[in-house]
C-alpha positions as CSV (number, residue, x, y, z in Angstrom):
1,M,-1.8,-15.9,-14.7
2,S,-5.0,-14.0,-14.0
3,V,-6.8,-14.1,-10.7
4,D,-10.6,-13.7,-10.3
5,V,-12.1,-13.6,-6.8
6,Q,-15.9,-13.4,-6.4
7,D,-17.8,-12.7,-3.2
8,I,-15.4,-14.4,-0.8
9,V,-16.6,-14.6,2.8
10,R,-14.4,-15.9,5.6
11,R,-15.5,-16.1,9.2
12,F,-13.6,-16.8,12.4
13,G,-16.2,-17.5,15.0
14,S,-18.4,-14.4,15.2
15,T,-15.9,-12.3,13.3
16,D,-16.2,-11.7,9.5
17,A,-12.6,-11.4,8.3
18,L,-13.7,-11.1,4.7
19,K,-17.1,-9.7,3.8
20,G,-18.0,-10.6,0.2
21,V,-14.7,-9.6,-1.3
22,S,-14.4,-9.5,-5.2
23,L,-11.2,-8.8,-7.0
24,S,-9.7,-9.3,-10.5
25,V,-6.0,-9.3,-11.1
26,R,-4.6,-9.1,-14.7
27,E,-2.0,-11.5,-15.9
28,G,1.5,-10.0,-15.3
29,E,0.1,-7.3,-13.0
30,F,1.7,-6.2,-9.7
31,L,-1.2,-5.6,-7.3
32,A,-0.9,-4.4,-3.7
33,L,-3.5,-5.1,-1.0
34,L,-3.1,-2.1,1.3
35,G,-4.8,-1.6,4.6
36,P,-4.4,-1.4,8.4
37,S,-4.0,-4.4,10.7
38,G,-7.2,-6.4,10.8
39,S,-8.5,-5.2,7.4
40,G,-8.5,-8.8,6.0
41,K,-5.6,-8.5,3.5
42,T,-3.5,-11.4,4.9
43,T,-6.6,-13.6,5.2
44,L,-7.4,-12.8,1.5
45,L,-3.9,-13.8,0.5
46,R,-4.1,-17.0,2.5
47,V,-7.4,-17.9,0.8
48,L,-5.7,-17.3,-2.6
49,A,-2.8,-19.5,-1.6
50,G,-5.1,-22.3,-0.4
51,L,-3.7,-22.0,3.1
52,E,-7.1,-20.8,4.3
53,G,-10.6,-21.9,3.3
54,S,-13.6,-19.7,2.6
55,D,-17.1,-19.9,3.9
56,S,-18.5,-18.8,0.5
57,G,-17.4,-17.4,-2.8
58,T,-15.1,-18.6,-5.5
59,V,-11.4,-18.2,-6.5
60,H,-10.4,-18.7,-10.1
61,I,-6.7,-18.7,-11.1
62,A,-5.9,-18.8,-14.8
63,G,-9.6,-19.6,-15.3
64,R,-9.5,-22.7,-13.1
65,D,-11.8,-23.0,-10.1
66,M,-9.6,-23.5,-7.1
67,T,-12.4,-24.7,-4.8
68,G,-11.0,-27.8,-3.0
69,V,-7.6,-27.5,-4.7
70,P,-4.8,-27.9,-2.0
71,A,-2.1,-25.3,-1.8
72,R,0.7,-27.6,-3.2
73,E,-1.3,-28.1,-6.4
74,R,-2.0,-24.4,-7.1
75,N,1.5,-23.5,-8.5
76,I,1.7,-20.5,-6.3
77,G,4.9,-19.1,-4.7
78,V,4.4,-17.5,-1.2
79,V,6.9,-15.3,0.7
80,F,6.1,-14.3,4.3
81,Q,7.4,-11.5,6.5
82,H,9.7,-13.7,8.5
83,Y,10.8,-15.7,5.5
84,A,9.9,-19.1,7.1
85,L,13.3,-20.5,6.1
86,F,14.3,-23.8,7.7
87,R,17.1,-23.0,10.2
88,H,18.6,-26.5,10.0
89,M,18.9,-26.4,6.2
90,T,21.5,-24.6,4.1
91,V,20.5,-21.9,1.7
92,F,20.8,-24.5,-1.1
93,D,18.5,-27.0,0.6
94,N,16.0,-24.3,1.5
95,V,15.6,-23.3,-2.1
96,A,15.5,-27.0,-3.2
97,F,12.9,-28.0,-0.7
98,G,9.8,-27.3,-2.7
99,L,11.2,-29.2,-5.7
100,R,12.2,-32.3,-3.6
101,V,8.6,-32.7,-2.1
102,R,6.8,-32.4,-5.4
103,R,4.9,-35.4,-6.7
104,Q,6.8,-35.2,-10.0
105,R,10.2,-34.6,-8.5
106,P,13.0,-33.5,-10.9
107,S,16.2,-35.4,-10.9
108,S,19.0,-34.4,-8.4
109,A,20.9,-32.8,-11.3
110,E,17.9,-30.8,-12.4
111,I,17.3,-29.6,-8.9
112,A,20.9,-28.5,-8.4
113,A,20.9,-26.7,-11.7
114,R,17.7,-24.9,-11.0
115,V,18.7,-23.9,-7.5
116,R,22.0,-22.4,-8.6
117,R,20.3,-20.6,-11.5
118,L,17.8,-19.1,-9.0
119,L,20.6,-18.1,-6.6
120,E,22.3,-16.3,-9.5
121,L,19.0,-14.6,-10.3
122,V,18.5,-13.3,-6.8
123,Q,22.2,-12.3,-6.7
124,V,23.4,-14.5,-3.8
125,P,25.1,-17.5,-5.4
126,E,28.0,-17.4,-2.9
127,L,25.6,-18.2,0.0
128,E,24.5,-21.7,-1.0
129,R,26.4,-23.5,1.8
130,R,25.5,-21.1,4.5
131,Y,22.6,-21.4,7.0
132,P,19.9,-18.8,7.5
133,D,21.4,-17.5,10.8
134,Q,24.7,-16.9,9.0
135,I,23.3,-14.3,6.5
136,S,21.7,-10.9,6.7
137,G,18.0,-10.0,6.7
138,G,18.2,-8.8,3.1
139,Q,19.9,-11.9,2.0
140,R,17.4,-14.1,3.8
141,Q,14.6,-12.3,1.9
142,R,16.3,-13.0,-1.4
143,V,16.7,-16.7,-0.5
144,A,13.0,-16.8,0.5
145,L,12.1,-15.4,-2.9
146,A,14.4,-17.9,-4.7
147,R,12.6,-20.7,-2.8
148,A,9.2,-19.3,-3.8
149,L,10.3,-19.1,-7.4
150,A,11.9,-22.6,-7.5
151,I,8.6,-24.3,-8.4
152,E,8.2,-21.9,-11.3
153,P,5.0,-20.4,-10.1
154,R,2.7,-18.3,-12.3
155,L,1.5,-16.3,-9.3
156,L,3.7,-14.9,-6.5
157,L,2.1,-13.8,-3.2
158,L,4.1,-11.6,-0.8
159,D,2.8,-11.1,2.7
160,E,4.5,-8.1,4.4
161,P,7.8,-9.4,3.0
162,F,9.9,-6.3,3.9
163,G,8.6,-5.7,7.5
164,A,11.6,-7.3,9.2
165,L,14.2,-5.3,7.2
166,D,15.7,-1.9,8.3
167,A,14.6,1.1,6.4
168,L,17.6,1.4,4.0
169,V,17.7,-2.3,3.1
170,R,13.9,-2.4,2.7
171,K,13.9,0.4,0.1
172,D,16.7,-1.4,-1.9
173,V,15.0,-4.8,-1.7
174,R,11.6,-3.7,-2.8
175,R,13.0,-1.9,-5.8
176,W,14.9,-5.1,-6.7
177,V,11.7,-7.2,-6.2
178,R,9.8,-4.9,-8.6
179,G,12.6,-5.2,-11.1
180,L,12.5,-9.0,-10.8
181,H,8.7,-9.0,-11.3
182,D,9.1,-7.0,-14.5
183,S,11.9,-9.3,-15.8
184,L,9.9,-12.5,-15.1
185,G,6.5,-11.2,-16.1
186,I,4.9,-13.1,-13.2
187,T,1.6,-12.0,-11.6
188,T,2.4,-10.6,-8.1
189,I,0.2,-9.7,-5.2
190,L,1.7,-7.8,-2.3
191,V,0.1,-7.4,1.2
192,T,1.3,-4.3,3.0
193,H,0.2,-1.7,5.5
194,D,2.8,0.7,4.2
195,Q,1.3,3.1,1.6
196,E,4.8,4.2,0.4
197,E,5.7,0.6,-0.4
198,A,2.4,0.0,-2.2
199,M,2.7,3.3,-4.2
200,E,6.2,2.6,-5.2
201,M,5.8,-1.0,-6.3
202,A,2.3,-1.7,-7.5
203,D,0.5,-1.1,-10.8
204,R,-2.8,-0.9,-8.9
205,I,-3.7,-0.8,-5.2
206,A,-6.7,-2.5,-3.5
207,V,-7.4,-0.5,-0.3
208,M,-9.0,-2.7,2.3
209,E,-10.9,-1.8,5.5
210,S,-12.8,-4.1,7.9
211,G,-12.9,-7.1,5.5
212,R,-13.9,-5.2,2.4
213,I,-12.1,-3.7,-0.6
214,M,-13.0,0.0,-0.4
215,Q,-11.4,0.9,-3.8
216,L,-9.2,-0.7,-6.4
217,D,-7.3,1.7,-8.7
218,T,-4.0,3.2,-9.7
219,V,-2.2,5.5,-7.3
220,G,-3.1,8.6,-9.3
221,A,-6.8,7.7,-9.3
222,L,-6.8,6.9,-5.6
223,L,-5.3,10.3,-4.9
224,R,-7.5,12.2,-7.3
225,N,-10.8,10.5,-6.7
226,P,-10.9,8.6,-3.4
227,A,-14.1,6.6,-3.1
228,S,-14.5,7.2,0.7
229,A,-13.2,9.2,3.6
230,F,-11.2,6.2,4.7
231,V,-9.4,6.0,1.4
232,A,-8.8,9.8,1.3
233,G,-7.2,9.6,4.8
234,F,-5.3,6.4,4.3
235,V,-3.7,6.9,0.9
236,G,-1.4,9.8,0.5
237,E,-0.6,12.6,2.9
238,A,-3.6,14.7,4.0
239,A,-4.8,16.8,6.9
240,R,-8.2,15.6,8.2
241,L,-10.3,18.6,9.2
242,P,-13.9,18.7,10.4
243,C,-16.0,21.4,8.8
244,R,-19.6,22.4,8.3
245,V,-21.2,22.9,4.9
246,Q,-23.6,25.8,4.6
247,N,-25.0,27.3,1.4
248,G,-22.5,25.4,-0.8
249,A,-19.4,26.3,1.2
250,A,-17.4,24.2,3.7
251,H,-16.4,26.3,6.7
252,F,-13.6,25.4,9.1
253,D,-14.5,27.7,12.0
254,P,-12.9,28.4,14.4
255,L,-9.7,27.5,12.5
256,P,-8.1,30.3,10.4
257,V,-8.6,28.3,7.2
258,P,-10.6,29.8,4.3
259,P,-13.8,28.1,3.1
260,L,-14.1,25.8,0.1
261,Q,-16.9,25.8,-2.4
262,V,-18.6,22.3,-2.5
263,A,-21.6,20.7,-4.0
264,L,-22.9,19.1,-0.8
265,P,-25.9,19.4,1.4
266,D,-25.8,21.5,4.5
267,G,-24.4,19.8,7.6
268,P,-21.2,18.5,9.2
269,A,-18.5,17.1,6.9
270,I,-14.9,16.0,6.8
271,A,-12.3,17.6,4.6
272,F,-9.0,16.1,3.5
273,L,-6.4,18.7,2.5
274,R,-3.1,17.7,1.0
275,P,0.1,19.7,1.7
276,S,0.2,20.9,-2.0
277,E,-3.3,22.3,-1.5
278,I,-2.4,24.5,1.5
279,V,-0.4,27.6,0.7
280,A,1.2,29.9,3.2
281,R,1.7,33.6,2.3
282,H,3.4,36.4,4.0
283,G,1.2,38.8,6.0
284,S,-0.3,39.3,9.4
285,G,-2.5,36.3,10.2
286,A,-3.7,33.8,12.8
287,A,-1.5,31.0,11.5
288,T,2.1,30.5,12.7
289,V,5.1,28.8,11.0
290,R,6.5,26.1,13.3
291,L,9.0,24.5,10.9
292,C,10.4,25.3,7.5
293,R,12.2,22.9,5.2
294,T,13.7,23.8,1.8
295,E,13.9,21.0,-0.7
296,G,15.8,21.7,-3.9
297,D,14.4,24.5,-6.1
298,G,10.7,24.0,-5.2
299,P,8.7,25.9,-2.6
300,A,9.6,25.4,1.0
301,R,7.7,22.8,3.0
302,L,6.2,24.2,6.2
303,I,4.5,22.9,9.3
304,V,2.0,25.6,10.2
305,Q,-0.1,25.9,13.4
306,A,-3.6,27.0,12.7
307,G,-5.5,27.2,15.9
308,D,-4.8,24.0,17.7
309,V,-4.1,22.0,14.5
310,M,-0.7,21.4,12.8
311,L,-0.9,21.5,9.0
312,D,1.7,20.5,6.4
313,A,1.8,23.3,3.8
314,L,3.8,24.8,1.0
315,A,5.2,28.3,1.0
316,Q,4.1,30.7,-1.7
317,P,6.7,30.4,-4.4
318,D,9.7,32.8,-3.9
319,E,8.7,33.4,-0.3
320,T,10.7,32.3,2.7
321,F,9.6,32.0,6.3
322,A,11.3,31.9,9.7
323,R,10.1,29.7,12.6
324,G,7.5,31.6,14.7
325,E,6.6,34.0,11.8
326,S,2.9,34.6,11.3
327,C,1.3,33.8,7.9
328,R,-2.0,33.7,6.0
329,L,-3.3,30.5,4.5
330,S,-5.0,29.9,1.2
331,I,-6.6,26.6,0.1
332,R,-6.3,25.4,-3.5
333,G,-8.8,22.5,-3.1
334,G,-9.5,19.4,-1.2
335,H,-11.8,16.3,-0.9
336,V,-14.9,16.9,1.3
337,F,-17.2,14.1,2.5
338,A,-20.6,14.6,3.9
339,E,-21.9,12.4,6.8
340,S,-23.8,10.4,4.2
341,G,-20.5,9.5,2.4
342,E,-21.2,11.7,-0.5
343,R,-18.0,13.3,-1.9
344,A,-17.3,16.6,-3.5
345,Q,-14.1,18.2,-4.8
346,G,-13.7,21.5,-3.0
347,V,-12.5,24.6,-4.9
348,P,-11.5,28.0,-3.6
349,L,-14.5,30.0,-2.8
350,D,-12.7,33.2,-3.6
351,E,-9.3,34.7,-3.2
352,T,-9.8,35.4,0.5
353,V,-7.1,34.1,2.7
354,A,-7.2,33.3,6.4
355,G,-5.8,35.9,8.6
């Protein structure tokens, strides 16, 4: 089921929660809406589900205009962060609920067969007689997914579904959910503020800020070509350093960081440097190693103090460092944004290193 959103505006009093949002989701795609709290991602999800109206704009699902179509008639499954399971109902009855309230209700035998088939699918068939407070958080999440899938939706909406799980369970469940998506071929939209979650699960990510989609792309494209300083800082791991562009070079004075060549006008700018772009080398310098971590056969990961800034960096291959040791830094590249928003890919100015 494809989804096409055009120019959606949603206001709450004087606040514009969504500011002309447009979005297309391909049939069978797993898309993540990624952004900080208040960016509008949950509001957009609720508009898609029919749980929230819009002040203007259109939503088409599988080519059908959803304007005025109530949530129960949209054939959409929704899973929320806190599952919204009925505490007074057994697992079986929770999963069966959506089927029992449908206008064209299946027979009791059909409902029972479908519920048990779904509990097998989500790998909790032994829980059908238990109540939500008698099972674990991970199990409740699986039950919530089974309930959302009971109506055989062609679109599945997930609103921060893993937030209530502990870290280890969360990682296992989200991998299982992605596998379930792949096996069913269902179009899925995930709302999350966790970039690791979005990057691991989604085919594409829509990065949202202040009611707008700032960029919609694959993980690789977001990292290689961020459309704005917000995207560069929010997606992936990067140090955010103020700099000044002069004569085609971004200078980081007074930090002991070498300049980058950039095609930007003179003036203040912001650079985003990823750990893989900052390399520490042996030698007397103004940077100091504060932490060293060795991970497998690759170069050591370092935390380096440069002036009053802590930077994640990589050690020069085949070099090791001790805590407190001085080092020099070289910069392989980085994204630099002028005050106007214009972006340039920085490249090393020369082989000079800071020291």
